[in-house]
C-alpha positions in Angstrom: 12.3 -2.1 -11.1 14.3 -0.6 -14.1 17.8 -0.5 -15.1 19.1 2.6 -16.0 21.9 2.2 -19.0 23.1 5.0 -20.4 20.7 7.4 -19.2 18.0 5.4 -20.7 15.5 3.6 -18.2 13.8 0.7 -19.8 11.6 -1.1 -17.0 8.3 -3.3 -18.0 6.5 -1.3 -15.8 6.7 2.0 -18.3 6.8 -0.1 -21.6 3.5 1.2 -22.6 4.4 4.9 -22.3 7.5 4.5 -24.3 6.2 2.0 -27.1 3.4 4.8 -27.4 6.2 7.7 -27.7 9.6 6.2 -28.7 11.4 9.5 -27.3 9.6 8.9 -23.7 13.0 7.3 -22.2 15.5 10.4 -23.1 12.8 12.9 -22.5 12.6 11.2 -19.0 16.2 11.6 -18.1 16.5 12.9 -14.8 12.9 13.3 -13.9 11.5 13.1 -10.1 9.5 10.7 -9.6 7.2 11.7 -6.6 6.7 9.7 -3.8 3.0 8.9 -3.1 0.7 7.7 -0.1 -1.0 5.7 -3.1 2.4 4.1 -4.1 3.5 3.8 -0.4 0.0 1.6 -0.1 0.7 0.0 -3.2 4.2 -1.0 -2.2 2.9 -2.1 1.3 -0.2 -3.9 0.1 2.7 -6.0 -2.5 4.9 -6.8 0.6 1.7 -8.6 2.4 1.2 -10.4 -0.6 4.9 -11.5 -1.1 5.5 -12.6 2.4 1.6 -14.6 2.6 3.1 -16.5 -0.5 6.4 -16.8 0.9 6.0 -17.5 4.1 2.6 -19.2 4.1 0.9 -16.2 6.5 -2.4 -15.1 5.5 -2.9 -11.2 5.0 -5.1 -10.9 7.8 -2.1 -11.4 9.8 -0.6 -7.9 9.0 -3.6 -5.7 9.8 -2.4 -3.2 11.9 1.0 -3.9 11.2 3.0 -0.7 9.3 5.1 -1.3 6.2 6.8 1.3 4.3 5.2 3.8 6.6 1.8 2.5 5.8 -0.7 1.2 8.2 -2.3 -2.1 6.9 -5.5 -2.1 7.0 -9.0 -4.5 6.8 -9.4 -3.2 2.9 -5.6 -3.7 2.5 -5.8 -7.5 3.3 -8.4 -8.1 1.3 -7.1 -7.0 -1.7 -3.8 -9.1 -0.7 -6.0 -11.8 0.0 -7.5 -12.0 -3.5 -4.6 -11.7 -5.1 -2.8 -14.2 -3.1 -5.7 -17.1 -3.1 -5.6 -16.7 -6.5 -1.9 -17.5 -6.9 -2.4 -20.2 -4.5 -5.0 -22.2 -6.6 -2.6 -22.3 -9.6 -0.4 -25.4 -10.3 3.0 -25.4 -11.3 6.0 -23.9 -10.0 5.8 -20.7 -8.4 8.2 -17.5 -8.5 7.4 -14.6 -6.5 8.9 -10.8 -7.4 10.9 -12.7 -9.8 13.6 -10.3 -11.1 13.8 -10.5 -15.6 15.5 -9.7 -18.4 15.0 -9.9 -22.0 18.7 -11.3 -21.8 18.7 -12.4 -25.9 19.3 -8.3 -26.6 20.9 -7.2 -23.8 22.1 -8.0 -20.2 20.7 -4.9 -18.4 18.5 -3.2 -20.7 15.1 -4.5 -20.5 14.5 -5.5 -16.8 11.5 -5.5 -14.5 10.4 -7.4 -11.4 7.3 -9.8 -12.2 5.0 -10.4 -9.2 4.6 -14.2 -10.0 6.1 -16.5 -12.9 4.4 -19.6 -12.9 5.6 -22.4 -15.2 3.2 -25.6 -15.4 4.5 -27.7 -17.8 4.4 -26.3 -21.2 2.6 -23.3 -20.0 4.1 -19.7 -18.6 1.8 -17.6 -16.5 2.5 -14.2 -15.5 0.4 -12.8 -13.1 0.2 -9.3 -12.2 -0.9 -7.4 -8.8 -2.7 -4.1 -9.5 -3.9 -2.9 -6.3 -4.6 0.7 -7.9 -7.6 2.3 -9.0 -6.9 3.2 -12.6 -8.2 0.7 -15.3 -5.5 -1.8 -16.3 -6.4 -4.3 -19.6 -4.8 -7.6 -20.0 -5.3 -7.3 -23.6 -2.1 -5.9 -25.3 -0.3 -5.3 -22.0 3.2 -4.7 -22.8 4.3 -4.9 -19.3 3.0 -8.3 -18.7 4.4 -9.5 -22.3 7.8 -7.3 -21.4 7.7 -10.0 -18.4 6.7 -13.1 -20.7 9.4 -12.2 -22.8 12.0 -12.1 -20.2 10.9 -15.2 -18.2 11.5 -17.3 -21.3 14.9 -15.7 -21.6 15.8 -15.3 -17.7 14.8 -18.9 -17.1 15.5 -20.4 -20.3 12.6 -21.4 -21.3 12.4 -20.9 -25.3 12.3 -24.9 -26.1 10.0 -26.1 -23.2 7.0 -23.0 -23.5 4.6 -23.6 -25.9 1.5 -21.4 -24.2 1.4 -18.0 -22.3 -1.1 -16.9 -20.1 -0.9 -13.2 -18.9 -3.5 -12.4 -15.8 -4.6 -9.0 -14.2 -5.6 -9.6 -10.5 -6.7 -5.9 -9.8 -9.3 -5.8 -7.0 -10.3 -2.4 -6.6 -11.4 -1.8 -10.0 -14.8 -2.5 -11.2 -13.6 -4.0 -14.6 -16.5 -5.2 -17.5 -14.4 -8.5 -17.6 -13.9 -8.8 -13.6 -11.1 -8.4 -10.8 -9.1 -11.2 -12.3 -8.7 -11.2 -16.1 -7.0 -13.2 -18.1 -5.4 -13.5 -22.0 -3.9 -16.3 -23.5 
């Protein structure tokens, strides 16, 4: 999710791009975002995972069903299952698909939706489910860093949190650090 303010979009999922190229938000105004089968598949797999976490379902329950015009396959539920099982194993208060904003700077300028935010004592744990097949690093990941800052603001956790853990769950990419990788 990204909020549009004055024609500029500052969603955390694009943070890496506009941190590297400050003109990117301005140059992206009016750009058409093409819908692709891979984006629809990712959206469908995320929806399966969210429903499993919120309602207690098993990802395999969705095989053969259609979400966002995508028929759910075994491979897709295997990906969702890895993410769902990892999240279920974590302790703490869990929030799924949580809309966040860096409200200390602006109510609307910097916004996004985190897949999973967990507060466990003085630990803030941000978990991002990546279903794609392109490498995503957890270290220096501006999307996750943005979610962490926004969670501190949105949930008013500045005085509570002492540690932050960032995790990528990416079942479809053979990363040297594994399919689940964290940075603290």
